[in-house]
C-alpha positions as CSV (number, residue, x, y, z in Angstrom):
1,X,26.4,96.1,45.5
2,X,24.5,94.0,47.8
3,X,22.2,93.1,45.0
4,X,25.1,92.0,42.9
5,X,26.4,89.8,45.7
6,X,23.0,88.2,46.1
7,X,22.8,87.6,42.3
8,X,26.2,85.9,42.2
9,X,25.6,83.9,45.3
10,X,22.2,82.7,43.9
11,X,23.8,81.8,40.6
12,X,26.6,79.9,42.3
13,X,24.1,77.9,44.4
14,X,22.1,77.1,41.3
15,X,25.2,75.9,39.4
16,X,26.1,73.7,42.4
17,X,22.6,72.2,42.4
18,X,22.7,71.5,38.7
19,X,26.2,69.9,38.9
20,X,25.0,67.7,41.8
21,X,22.0,66.5,39.9
22,X,24.2,65.8,36.8
23,X,26.8,63.9,38.8
24,X,24.1,61.8,40.6
25,X,22.4,61.0,37.3
26,X,25.7,60.1,35.7
27,X,26.6,57.7,38.6
28,X,23.3,56.0,38.1
29,X,23.8,55.8,34.4
30,X,27.3,54.4,34.7
31,X,26.1,52.0,37.3
32,X,23.3,50.7,35.0
33,X,25.8,50.4,32.2
34,X,28.1,48.5,34.3
35,X,25.3,46.1,35.3
36,X,24.4,45.6,31.6
37,X,28.0,45.0,30.8
38,X,28.4,42.6,33.7
39,X,25.2,40.7,32.7
40,X,25.9,40.7,28.9
41,X,27.6,37.3,28.7
42,X,24.7,35.7,30.6
43,X,22.1,37.4,28.4
44,X,24.0,36.3,25.2
45,X,24.2,32.7,26.5
46,X,20.5,32.7,27.2
47,X,19.7,34.1,23.8
48,X,21.9,31.5,22.1
49,X,20.3,28.7,24.1
50,X,16.9,29.9,23.1
51,X,17.9,30.2,19.5
52,X,19.3,26.7,19.6
53,X,16.0,25.3,20.9
54,X,14.2,27.1,18.1
55,X,16.6,25.7,15.5
56,X,16.1,22.2,16.9
57,X,12.4,22.6,16.7
58,X,12.7,23.7,13.1
59,X,14.9,20.8,12.2
60,X,12.5,18.3,13.9
61,X,9.6,19.8,12.0
62,X,11.4,19.7,8.7
63,X,12.2,16.0,9.2
64,X,8.5,15.2,9.7
65,X,7.1,15.4,6.2
66,X,4.2,13.8,4.3
67,X,6.2,10.6,3.7
68,X,7.0,10.0,7.4
69,X,3.5,10.8,8.4
70,X,2.1,8.4,5.8
71,X,4.4,5.6,7.0
72,X,3.2,6.2,10.6
73,X,-0.4,6.0,9.4
74,X,-0.2,2.9,7.3
75,X,2.4,0.7,9.1
76,X,0.2,-0.7,11.9
77,X,-2.1,-2.3,9.2
78,X,0.8,-4.1,7.4
79,X,1.4,-7.7,8.4
80,X,4.0,-10.4,7.9
81,X,2.8,-13.7,6.5
82,X,4.4,-17.1,7.1
83,X,3.0,-20.1,5.3
84,X,3.4,-23.8,5.2
85,X,2.6,-25.5,2.0
86,X,2.6,-29.2,1.0
87,X,4.1,-29.6,-2.5
88,X,4.2,-32.7,-4.6
89,X,7.5,-33.6,-6.2
90,X,8.2,-36.1,-8.9
91,X,11.3,-38.4,-8.6
92,X,13.7,-37.8,-11.5
93,X,14.1,-41.5,-11.8
94,X,10.3,-42.1,-11.8
95,X,10.4,-43.9,-15.2
96,X,13.1,-46.2,-13.9
97,X,11.2,-47.2,-10.8
98,X,7.9,-47.4,-12.6
99,X,8.8,-51.0,-13.7
100,X,6.8,-53.5,-11.6
101,X,10.0,-55.5,-11.0
102,X,11.7,-52.6,-9.2
103,X,8.6,-51.6,-7.3
104,X,8.7,-55.1,-5.6
105,X,12.0,-54.0,-4.1
106,X,11.8,-50.2,-3.8
107,X,8.1,-49.6,-3.6
108,X,6.4,-46.7,-5.5
109,X,9.1,-44.0,-5.9
110,X,7.3,-41.9,-8.4
111,X,6.1,-38.9,-6.4
112,X,6.4,-37.6,-2.9
113,X,5.1,-34.7,-0.8
114,X,7.3,-32.2,1.0
115,X,6.5,-29.5,3.5
116,X,7.7,-26.1,2.2
117,X,7.8,-22.9,4.3
118,X,7.3,-19.5,2.7
119,X,6.8,-15.9,3.6
120,X,5.3,-12.7,2.2
121,X,3.4,-9.6,3.1
122,X,-0.2,-8.4,3.4
123,X,-2.4,-5.7,4.8
124,X,-5.5,-5.5,6.9
125,X,-8.5,-4.0,5.0
126,X,-11.1,-4.0,7.8
127,X,-11.3,-3.8,11.6
128,X,-12.7,-7.3,11.8
129,X,-9.6,-8.9,10.3
130,X,-9.8,-9.3,6.5
131,X,-6.4,-9.4,4.9
132,X,-5.2,-9.2,1.3
133,X,-2.1,-10.8,-0.1
134,X,-1.0,-12.5,-3.3
135,X,-2.2,-15.9,-4.4
136,X,1.4,-17.0,-4.9
137,X,2.1,-16.1,-1.3
138,X,-0.8,-18.0,0.5
139,X,-3.1,-19.5,-2.1
140,X,-1.9,-23.1,-1.7
141,X,-1.0,-22.9,2.0
142,X,-2.0,-25.5,4.5
143,X,-1.2,-23.2,7.4
144,X,-1.0,-19.4,7.4
145,X,0.3,-17.4,10.3
146,X,-0.1,-13.6,10.5
147,X,2.2,-11.3,12.6
148,X,1.0,-7.8,13.5
149,X,3.2,-4.9,14.3
150,X,2.3,-5.1,18.0
151,X,3.8,-8.6,18.1
152,X,0.6,-10.6,18.1
153,X,0.2,-13.6,15.9
154,X,-2.9,-15.2,14.5
155,X,-3.8,-18.3,12.5
156,X,-5.5,-17.2,9.3
157,X,-8.2,-18.8,7.2
158,X,-8.2,-18.6,3.4
159,X,-11.6,-17.1,2.4
160,X,-10.8,-17.4,-1.3
161,X,-7.9,-17.2,-3.7
162,X,-7.7,-16.6,-7.4
163,X,-4.7,-17.9,-9.3
164,X,-5.5,-15.9,-12.5
165,X,-5.4,-12.5,-10.9
166,X,-2.9,-13.6,-8.2
167,X,-5.1,-12.3,-5.4
168,X,-5.8,-14.0,-2.1
169,X,-8.3,-13.0,0.7
170,X,-7.5,-14.1,4.3
171,X,-9.4,-13.7,7.6
172,X,-8.2,-13.6,11.2
173,X,-10.3,-13.6,14.3
174,X,-9.8,-10.1,15.7
175,X,-11.6,-6.8,16.4
176,X,-10.7,-3.1,16.4
177,X,-7.7,-3.9,14.2
178,X,-5.9,-1.2,12.4
179,X,-6.7,-1.1,8.7
180,X,-5.7,0.7,5.5
181,X,-7.7,3.1,3.3
182,X,-8.2,1.8,-0.2
183,X,-7.7,4.5,-2.9
184,X,-8.5,4.8,-6.6
185,X,-5.9,3.3,-8.9
186,X,-7.5,5.0,-11.9
187,X,-6.5,8.3,-10.5
188,X,-2.7,7.7,-10.2
189,X,-0.3,10.2,-11.7
190,X,2.9,9.3,-13.4
191,X,5.7,10.6,-11.3
192,X,3.8,10.9,-8.0
193,X,5.5,9.7,-4.8
194,X,4.6,6.2,-3.6
195,X,5.7,4.0,-0.7
196,X,6.1,0.2,-0.7
197,X,5.7,-1.5,2.7
198,X,6.2,-5.2,3.4
199,X,8.3,-8.1,4.8
200,X,11.3,-8.5,2.5
201,X,13.5,-11.5,3.3
202,X,11.5,-12.0,6.5
203,X,12.9,-8.9,8.2
204,X,9.5,-8.2,9.7
205,X,10.2,-10.9,12.3
206,X,13.2,-9.0,13.6
207,X,11.2,-6.1,15.1
208,X,7.6,-6.6,14.0
209,X,7.8,-3.6,11.7
210,X,7.4,-3.4,8.0
211,X,10.3,-2.3,5.8
212,X,9.7,0.9,3.8
213,X,11.0,1.9,0.4
214,X,10.1,5.1,-1.5
215,X,9.9,5.9,-5.2
216,X,7.5,7.1,-7.8
217,X,4.9,5.7,-10.2
218,X,7.1,5.1,-13.3
219,X,4.3,3.9,-15.6
220,X,0.7,2.6,-15.6
221,X,-1.4,0.3,-17.7
222,X,1.5,-2.2,-18.2
223,X,0.4,-5.5,-19.7
224,X,2.9,-8.2,-18.7
225,X,3.4,-11.8,-19.9
226,X,1.5,-14.5,-18.0
227,X,3.5,-16.4,-15.4
228,X,2.4,-19.8,-14.1
229,X,-1.2,-19.2,-15.2
230,X,-1.3,-15.8,-13.6
231,X,-2.2,-12.9,-15.8
232,X,-1.0,-9.3,-15.1
233,X,-2.8,-6.5,-16.9
234,X,-2.9,-2.8,-16.3
235,X,-0.1,-3.1,-13.8
236,X,1.4,-0.1,-12.0
237,X,5.2,0.2,-12.4
238,X,7.3,1.8,-9.7
239,X,11.0,2.3,-8.9
240,X,10.3,1.8,-5.2
241,X,12.4,-1.2,-4.3
242,X,10.4,-4.5,-4.1
243,X,12.3,-7.5,-3.0
244,X,11.6,-11.2,-2.1
245,X,9.0,-11.2,0.6
246,X,7.5,-7.9,-0.4
247,X,4.8,-9.7,-2.4
248,X,1.3,-8.9,-1.2
249,X,2.3,-5.7,0.6
250,X,0.6,-2.4,-0.1
251,X,1.8,0.3,-2.4
252,X,0.5,3.6,-1.0
253,X,0.4,7.1,-2.3
254,X,1.7,10.1,-0.3
255,X,-1.5,10.6,1.6
256,X,-1.7,7.0,2.8
257,X,-4.2,5.5,0.3
258,X,-3.4,2.0,-1.0
259,X,-3.3,2.2,-4.8
260,X,-1.8,-1.2,-5.5
261,X,-0.5,-4.5,-4.2
262,X,3.2,-5.2,-4.7
263,X,3.5,-8.4,-6.8
264,X,6.4,-8.6,-9.3
265,X,9.9,-7.4,-10.0
266,X,12.1,-7.6,-13.1
267,X,15.7,-8.7,-12.4
268,X,18.8,-8.9,-14.5
269,X,21.0,-11.9,-14.9
270,X,21.2,-14.2,-11.9
271,X,20.2,-11.4,-9.5
272,X,17.0,-11.7,-7.4
273,X,17.0,-8.2,-6.0
274,X,15.3,-5.0,-7.2
275,X,16.7,-3.1,-10.2
276,X,14.1,-0.4,-10.1
277,X,11.4,-2.3,-12.0
278,X,8.6,-3.3,-9.7
279,X,5.0,-3.9,-10.5
280,X,1.8,-3.7,-8.4
281,X,-1.7,-4.9,-9.1
282,X,-4.0,-1.8,-9.3
283,X,-6.2,-1.6,-6.2
284,X,-9.4,-1.1,-8.2
285,X,-8.9,-4.6,-9.6
286,X,-8.0,-5.9,-6.1
287,X,-11.3,-4.5,-4.7
288,X,-13.3,-6.1,-7.4
289,X,-11.7,-9.6,-6.9
290,X,-11.9,-9.4,-3.1
291,X,-15.6,-8.5,-3.2
292,X,-16.3,-11.6,-5.4
293,X,-14.1,-13.8,-3.2
294,X,-15.8,-12.6,0.0
295,X,-19.2,-13.4,-1.6
296,X,-18.6,-16.6,-3.5
297,X,-15.2,-17.8,-2.5
298,X,-14.1,-18.0,-6.2
299,X,-14.2,-16.1,-9.5
300,X,-16.8,-17.2,-12.0
301,X,-15.1,-17.5,-15.5
302,X,-17.1,-20.5,-16.6
303,X,-17.8,-19.2,-20.1
304,X,-16.7,-20.1,-23.6
305,X,-15.6,-17.9,-26.4
306,X,-15.9,-20.1,-29.5
307,X,-13.0,-19.0,-31.8
308,X,-9.4,-19.7,-32.5
309,X,-6.9,-16.9,-33.0
310,X,-3.3,-16.4,-34.1
311,X,-0.8,-13.6,-33.5
312,X,-0.1,-11.4,-36.5
313,X,3.3,-11.6,-38.2
314,X,4.9,-9.5,-40.9
315,X,3.3,-11.6,-43.6
316,X,-0.2,-11.3,-42.3
317,X,0.2,-7.6,-41.7
318,X,1.4,-7.0,-45.2
319,X,-1.4,-9.1,-46.7
320,X,-4.1,-7.3,-44.8
321,X,-2.5,-3.9,-45.3
322,X,-2.1,-3.4,-41.5
323,X,0.1,-0.6,-40.0
324,X,1.6,-2.9,-37.4
325,X,1.8,-6.5,-36.2
326,X,-0.3,-5.7,-33.1
327,X,-3.5,-7.6,-32.7
328,X,-4.7,-11.2,-33.5
329,X,-6.4,-12.7,-36.5
330,X,-9.4,-15.1,-36.2
331,X,-8.6,-18.4,-37.8
332,X,-11.8,-20.4,-36.9
333,X,-15.3,-19.7,-35.5
334,X,-17.3,-22.5,-33.9
335,X,-21.0,-22.7,-34.5
336,X,-23.5,-21.7,-31.8
337,X,-20.9,-20.0,-29.6
338,X,-20.6,-16.4,-28.3
339,X,-18.1,-15.6,-31.2
340,X,-20.5,-16.7,-33.9
341,X,-23.6,-15.1,-32.3
342,X,-21.6,-11.9,-31.9
343,X,-20.9,-11.8,-35.6
344,X,-17.2,-12.6,-35.5
345,X,-15.8,-14.0,-38.8
346,X,-12.7,-15.8,-40.0
347,X,-10.1,-13.2,-41.1
348,X,-11.3,-10.5,-38.6
349,X,-8.4,-8.7,-37.0
350,X,-9.1,-8.0,-33.3
351,X,-7.4,-4.9,-32.0
352,X,-9.1,-4.3,-28.7
353,X,-11.4,-6.1,-26.3
354,X,-13.4,-4.0,-23.9
355,X,-10.8,-1.2,-24.1
356,X,-7.8,-3.6,-23.6
357,X,-5.3,-3.3,-26.5
358,X,-4.5,-6.7,-28.0
359,X,-0.8,-7.2,-28.9
360,X,-0.7,-11.0,-29.3
361,X,-2.4,-14.3,-28.5
362,X,-1.0,-14.1,-25.0
363,X,-2.5,-10.7,-24.4
364,X,-5.9,-11.9,-25.7
365,X,-5.8,-14.9,-23.5
366,X,-4.9,-12.7,-20.4
367,X,-7.6,-10.2,-21.2
368,X,-10.5,-12.7,-21.2
369,X,-9.6,-13.6,-17.6
370,X,-10.8,-10.1,-16.7
371,X,-14.3,-10.9,-17.7
372,X,-17.2,-12.9,-16.0
373,X,-19.9,-15.3,-17.1
374,X,-22.9,-13.4,-18.5
375,X,-20.9,-10.3,-19.3
376,X,-21.3,-8.5,-22.6
377,X,-18.1,-7.2,-24.1
378,X,-17.1,-5.0,-27.1
379,X,-14.5,-6.1,-29.6
380,X,-12.9,-3.5,-32.0
381,X,-11.9,-5.3,-35.2
382,X,-10.7,-4.6,-38.7
383,X,-12.7,-6.2,-41.5
384,X,-12.2,-5.3,-45.1
385,X,-9.7,-2.6,-44.0
386,X,-12.4,-0.8,-41.9
387,X,-12.7,-0.6,-38.1
388,X,-16.0,-1.9,-36.7
389,X,-17.2,-2.9,-33.2
390,X,-18.9,-6.2,-32.4
391,X,-20.5,-7.4,-29.2
392,X,-20.2,-10.8,-27.6
393,X,-22.1,-12.2,-24.7
394,X,-20.0,-14.6,-22.6
395,X,-22.4,-17.5,-21.9
396,X,-21.6,-20.5,-19.8
397,X,-19.8,-23.2,-21.8
C-alpha cells in the first residue's frame, strides 16, 4: 500500500513538473510571437524601403545605356563655331550706275562688301587643338571663334580648307584638350545606331553643350549632285536629325567612334528643317583630306584628263546596245594627254573610274576630284560591246 502511495505521489510530482515546463515554454513562445507581431509593421516597412532602393538602382542602371555613355564620352570634344565672313555683293542696278555720267554723281555703285556672321559645329581631333569642320562653315571666314563645352572660347586659325570636298581644318592654341576617336567608315553597317552632335541654330551658346539626336545609318555609298563646286561622293545617309548649324559636327557610332561629319540635309518644299534625310562625309575621306591639309595647306588636283564626255541618253544606249543609260560616252580625245596615253578612244563608254560607278557627266566630274596629281587610275569601259579596263596616269596639266 505504501508502495502504491509512493508511486502515485511520484507520478503526480512528475506531471506537475512537466506541466510547469510546458507552461513556461508556452509563455515564452507566446511572448516571442507577440514581439514578432508587434514588430511586423516595422519589419515590413524596412523591407519595402529596401526593395524601393533596389528598384531605383535598377531603374537608374537601365537608363544608363550605350547611347548615354557614348554621349558623355564624345560631348566634351564637340565645339560650337562662330564665324565672321566678308562677302562681296553686286548692286542690282550695277549696269545703270556703270555709266560714267552717273558715276560723276553717285560714284562706283557696282559692288560692295558686307560683314556676314555664321555658325556651325566642329570637333577636336587632337589634344593640341586641331579641329575639323565643313568648308562651307569656316572656309572663307575672316574670324573664327571656337566655344568649348567648359565655356572657354578661342580664336582659331585656318590651317587649310578644301572647297571640293567641303572639309576645313582649324587650329586653336591649347593643350590637354578633349578629343574624339576617329573610326573606320568602311566598316559601317546599315541599320546600326548613330548619334549626331552639334550646334543647331546656335543652341550651343545657351548652355555650352552640344545638341544630340539619335538615328541609324540608312544607306551608304550615296553619290549626290554637286552643290556650289562641292562634290559629295560615298556619303553616309542617316535619319538622325541634322539641322541648320549642325554642319561640321561629328556623326558617331554607338561606341563613340566618329564615322562621319554631318554636312547636308534634304528638305521638302520651303522647309529648312530635317525630314529624316541627312548626309555625312565618311570619316576615312575626312582623315585623308585633313592629313593633306595639315602637310600642304591645300589639295593637289593640278592634273589634266584630256577628253570630252557626254551623258548617255536613250538614243545612245539603243545605238550601242547598252542595258541602261548609266555611264558616259567619250566624244573627243586630245593628243598627248593622259586620256590618249591611257588608250581611251572616241566612242568608249565609261562605266566606272577607280571603283566609282559613273551615272552621268556630273558624277564623272565629281569622281575626278577624288584623285591627286601623279595618281594612276583604272577605268572600266565598254568598247565594241565588250568590257575592258584601261589605265590613266594623271599628270600635271
